[in-house]
C-alpha positions as CSV (number, residue, x, y, z in Angstrom):
1,M,-46.3,5.9,23.4
2,E,-45.9,2.1,23.0
3,P,-43.5,1.0,20.2
4,I,-44.8,0.1,17.0
5,P,-44.5,-3.8,16.5
6,L,-42.6,-4.6,13.2
7,P,-41.6,-8.0,11.9
8,S,-37.9,-8.8,12.4
9,Y,-35.7,-8.8,9.2
10,V,-35.0,-12.5,9.8
11,H,-38.2,-13.2,8.7
12,Y,-37.8,-12.0,5.3
13,E,-34.4,-13.5,5.0
14,L,-35.5,-17.0,6.1
15,L,-38.3,-16.8,3.5
16,L,-36.3,-15.4,0.8
17,Q,-33.4,-17.9,1.2
18,L,-35.7,-20.7,1.4
19,L,-37.6,-19.7,-2.0
20,E,-34.0,-18.8,-3.6
21,R,-31.9,-21.9,-2.3
22,Q,-34.5,-24.7,-2.5
23,T,-37.7,-23.9,-4.0
24,S,-36.3,-22.3,-7.3
25,F,-34.1,-25.4,-7.3
26,A,-36.9,-27.8,-6.9
27,V,-39.1,-26.0,-9.7
28,N,-36.2,-25.4,-12.3
29,Q,-37.9,-27.7,-14.8
30,K,-41.2,-26.5,-14.3
31,P,-41.4,-23.0,-16.0
32,A,-44.9,-21.9,-14.9
33,V,-44.2,-22.8,-11.4
34,R,-40.7,-21.3,-11.6
35,E,-42.2,-18.1,-12.7
36,Q,-44.8,-17.8,-9.7
37,V,-41.8,-18.6,-7.4
38,H,-40.0,-15.8,-8.9
39,Q,-43.0,-13.5,-8.2
40,L,-43.3,-14.6,-4.8
41,I,-39.7,-13.8,-4.4
42,S,-40.2,-10.2,-6.1
43,T,-43.1,-9.7,-3.6
44,L,-41.2,-10.1,-0.5
45,R,-38.4,-7.9,-1.4
46,K,-41.0,-5.3,-2.2
47,A,-42.7,-6.0,1.2
48,L,-39.2,-5.7,2.8
49,A,-38.5,-2.3,0.9
50,Q,-41.7,-1.0,1.9
51,Q,-41.1,-2.0,5.5
52,R,-37.9,0.0,5.5
53,Q,-39.8,2.9,3.9
54,L,-42.4,2.6,7.2
55,E,-39.5,2.7,9.3
56,Q,-38.1,5.7,8.0
57,T,-41.3,7.5,8.1
58,C,-41.5,6.4,11.9
59,I,-38.2,7.5,12.6
60,R,-38.7,11.0,10.9
61,A,-42.1,11.3,13.2
62,N,-40.1,10.2,16.2
63,L,-42.3,7.1,16.8
64,P,-40.6,4.3,18.3
65,I,-40.3,0.8,16.6
66,E,-39.9,-2.6,18.2
67,Y,-39.0,-5.5,15.9
68,R,-40.7,-8.6,16.9
69,W,-39.6,-12.3,16.4
70,S,-43.2,-13.8,17.0
71,L,-46.6,-13.0,18.1
72,N,-45.7,-14.6,21.4
73,S,-43.6,-11.6,22.4
74,A,-46.6,-8.9,21.7
75,S,-48.1,-7.6,25.1
76,F,-51.3,-6.9,23.6
77,E,-53.6,-9.5,21.8
78,P,-57.1,-8.9,21.1
79,E,-59.2,-12.0,22.1
80,H,-61.5,-11.9,19.2
81,S,-60.3,-9.7,16.4
82,P,-62.4,-10.0,13.0
83,D,-59.2,-9.4,11.1
84,V,-57.0,-11.8,12.8
85,L,-57.4,-15.5,12.5
86,P,-56.0,-18.0,15.2
87,L,-52.9,-20.1,14.2
88,A,-53.3,-22.6,17.0
89,H,-55.1,-23.1,20.1
90,K,-53.0,-22.3,23.3
91,P,-53.6,-24.7,26.1
92,E,-54.4,-22.9,29.5
93,V,-51.5,-23.4,32.1
94,G,-52.2,-26.5,34.4
95,N,-54.2,-28.4,31.6
């Protein structure tokens, strides 16, 4: 069975550090925006906790996990999926 791809923890850490260290500081004097930033931080922490729960479920079910750093390391990428929007056009080799 192919490993189940999951985001590397570094993705969560990068976003959390940016939001906690820089974004929160920048909006400190704007209460409504500051509250939205705190909600976003809370949501990211919950997402990380849910990923850890998923990992534990996979471990108990003996399902392999592979942490991904980017989409480029994926071995399978559907050409046209209605659920996936392309982030950028990849130029063909030699063009």
